[in-house]
N, C-alpha and C positions, 0 to 999 in steps of 0.2 A: 477625496479623502477615503471614501469607502473602498476604492480600488486598492489603495495602499494598505489599508487595514486587512482586506481579503488576501492580498499578496503576502503580507507578513504572517497571517494566520496559516496560510498554505505552507510557507517556508518553515514555520515552526513545527507544523504537523509532519512535514516531510522529514525533518531532522529526527523527530521522535521515531517515526516509522523506520527510517534508514538505519538507526542504531539499535533497533529492537527486533526487527524481522529479517530473517535470512532465507535464502533458497539453499537447498541441499542437493549437491551433485556428487556422487561417489563418496559420500560421507564427509564431504567438504562443505563448510558453512560459508556462504558468501552473502554478507549483509546487503540489503537492498541499496544502501548508500554506495557501497563499493561497486555494485552492478549497475549503478545509475538508473535505478527503477523507482527510488523512493519519491521523487518529485511527481512522476506520472501517477503513481498510486494516490498520493495526497491530492493532486488536482482532480482526480476522478471521484474520490470519496468525499471531498470537502463539501460539495453541494448537499449531500445527504445529511451531514452534520449541521450545516447552516440552516437547512430547512426542517430539521428535526424529523427526518424520514429514514434515519439509520436503522437498518435491519441486517441480520447476519446473511440472509438470502441475497439482499442487494449487494452487499460487499463481496460475497462469493461470486456473484454474477460479474461484477467488475473485474475481479481477479481472473475469471475465466476468459474475459474478453481481451486482457492484456497479453499480447504475444511476445515471447522472449526468443530472439534469434540465437540459434546455436550453430556451431560449425561454420562460422563465417556467413551465416544466413541460409545455409542449405536446409535447415530444419527450424521450424518455429514451434514452440511449446507454450501452452497456456501457463501463465504465472501460477495459477492455482495448483497445477500439477507438480510444481517445483517446491512448493511450501510444505514443510512437515505440518502435521496436525497441530502441534504445539504453537507453531508460528501463526497459523490461522487464528487460533484462540487468542494469542497475544495481540494480534492486530485488532481483532474485534473488541477486546477489552480496552485497548489503547484508544480506539475510536469512541467507544461508549464513554470513557472517562473525559475525553476531549469535548464531547457533546454536553455532558453534565456541567462542565466548567464554563460553558458559553453563556 
């Protein structure tokens, strides 16, 4: 039962992230759900929430480690470099709220 609950929590978190956080490329906003990055972010940050170890530095480190392929994979860019400052703040706030509600 715990695995189902965790999976459901990650899916819910992924949906929140996917609809609230976007990458910006040439002034175009591509939400993480559209870029198929929301689930990966949720899976990597959820343990921080679950274990009450959420911090801005840890989240930013996770974003730095997620590589986004561009140009058919000829170039990889860290997700953190594609997120505008306001989206980083939105993500942190969303995660903090999710942790408070657990």
